[in-house]
C-alpha positions in Angstrom: 173.6 204.6 -54.9 177.0 205.0 -55.3 179.1 204.4 -58.6 180.2 201.1 -57.8 176.8 200.1 -56.9 175.2 201.2 -60.1 177.8 199.3 -61.9 177.4 196.3 -60.2 173.4 196.7 -60.8 173.8 197.2 -64.4 176.0 194.3 -64.7 173.4 192.0 -62.5 170.9 193.3 -65.0 172.8 192.6 -68.2 173.6 188.8 -66.7 170.3 188.2 -65.9 168.8 189.4 -69.8 171.3 187.5 -71.0 170.7 184.1 -69.0 166.9 183.7 -70.1 166.3 180.8 -67.8 164.3 182.2 -65.2 163.1 185.7 -67.3 159.4 184.2 -67.5 158.2 183.7 -71.2 161.4 183.2 -73.1 162.8 179.7 -73.7 166.6 179.1 -73.6 168.2 180.1 -76.7 169.2 176.6 -77.4 165.7 175.0 -77.6 164.5 175.0 -81.2 162.4 171.5 -81.2 160.0 169.3 -78.9 159.3 166.0 -79.1 155.7 164.7 -77.9 155.6 161.1 -77.1 152.5 159.7 -77.0 150.0 160.3 -73.5 150.0 158.0 -71.3 147.3 156.7 -68.8 147.7 156.6 -65.2 144.8 155.5 -63.0 141.6 157.0 -65.3 139.3 154.5 -66.3 138.7 155.5 -70.4 136.9 153.3 -72.5 139.7 152.3 -74.8 137.4 153.3 -77.9 137.6 156.9 -77.4 141.6 156.3 -77.9 142.0 159.5 -75.6 146.0 158.9 -75.6 145.7 159.6 -79.6 143.3 162.4 -79.0 145.4 164.2 -76.4 148.7 163.6 -78.3 147.5 165.0 -81.6 145.6 168.2 -80.0 149.2 168.7 -78.0 151.0 168.3 -81.3 148.5 170.7 -83.4 148.9 173.0 -80.2 152.9 173.5 -80.6 152.5 173.6 -84.6 150.2 176.2 -84.2 152.1 178.0 -81.3 155.3 177.7 -84.2 157.7 178.3 -80.9 159.4 175.0 -81.1 159.3 172.7 -84.1 157.7 169.3 -83.2 160.0 166.3 -84.1 159.3 162.5 -84.0 160.7 160.1 -81.8 163.3 161.7 -79.0 165.1 163.9 -81.6 163.8 167.4 -80.0 166.0 169.1 -77.9 163.2 169.6 -75.5 160.4 166.8 -74.6 156.7 166.9 -73.2 155.5 164.0 -71.4 151.9 164.0 -70.3 150.2 161.6 -68.4 146.1 161.5 -68.1 145.1 160.8 -64.3 141.5 161.4 -64.4 138.3 161.0 -66.7 134.8 161.3 -65.7 131.7 161.9 -67.1 129.6 163.6 -64.5 125.9 163.7 -64.4 124.0 166.7 -63.1 121.3 168.9 -62.9 122.7 171.2 -65.7 123.4 168.2 -68.1 126.4 165.7 -68.4 129.7 167.0 -68.2 133.2 165.3 -69.3 136.2 166.2 -66.9 139.8 165.2 -67.3 142.9 165.7 -65.4 146.5 165.5 -66.7 150.2 166.3 -65.6 153.2 167.2 -67.7 156.6 167.2 -67.3 158.7 169.5 -69.7 162.0 169.0 -70.2 165.3 170.6 -71.6 166.7 167.2 -72.9 169.8 168.8 -73.8 171.1 169.8 -70.4 168.5 167.1 -68.7 166.6 169.9 -66.5 163.2 169.9 -65.9 161.6 173.2 -67.3 158.1 173.0 -65.7 155.7 170.6 -64.7 152.2 170.3 -62.8 150.1 167.3 -62.1 146.8 169.0 -62.0 146.0 170.7 -65.5 141.8 170.0 -65.1 139.4 170.8 -67.8 135.7 169.9 -68.0 133.0 170.3 -71.0 130.0 169.7 -71.5 128.5 166.4 -73.4 125.8 167.5 -76.0 124.0 164.3 -75.5 124.2 161.8 -73.3 127.0 160.7 -71.6 126.1 157.0 -72.8 126.7 158.3 -76.6 129.9 157.5 -77.3 129.9 159.9 -80.5 129.0 162.8 -78.1 131.7 162.1 -75.5 134.2 161.7 -78.3 133.4 165.3 -79.6 133.7 166.7 -76.1 137.0 164.7 -75.4 138.2 166.2 -78.8 137.0 169.7 -77.6 138.5 169.2 -74.2 141.9 168.1 -75.5 142.5 171.4 -77.5 141.4 173.5 -74.1 143.9 171.3 -72.2 146.6 171.4 -75.1 146.4 175.3 -75.4 146.9 175.4 -71.5 149.7 173.3 -71.7 151.5 175.1 -74.3 150.9 178.3 -72.4 152.5 176.9 -69.3 155.5 175.3 -70.9 156.4 177.6 -73.7 155.1 181.4 -71.6 155.0 180.2 -68.2 158.2 179.2 -66.6 
């Protein structure tokens, strides 16, 4: 590589490091907070008594607080936003026992620049229900556990994965 080529390469590397968009694992410098509106349900037949939207929303907010990379702010005050939709809820009876299965989609957006940073329509998880699928208390416990797992996966996909 000649001298001019090396200089161009060095400047390209410096420019890429300064940009941080597209450099995996780093949020843009101007993002310090996130708004997480309540999870919506679209197409999933979830018993209202489980309050799945609330359980998932709280799990997401707790996961971001624990991660500590973005401050969780109420309303639309965050300079980023995470919208999550619950699209599938199933209780599956099998030979090994009863499982709860959820599928969610998310959109992580830079609210300052109006740019989508990460999205997925297919974040899935399954957890065993300790008891019967007819036992609402057992299903609620399984939902809380699975909500925590999905929230952790979404935090990883948004904060570190884009």
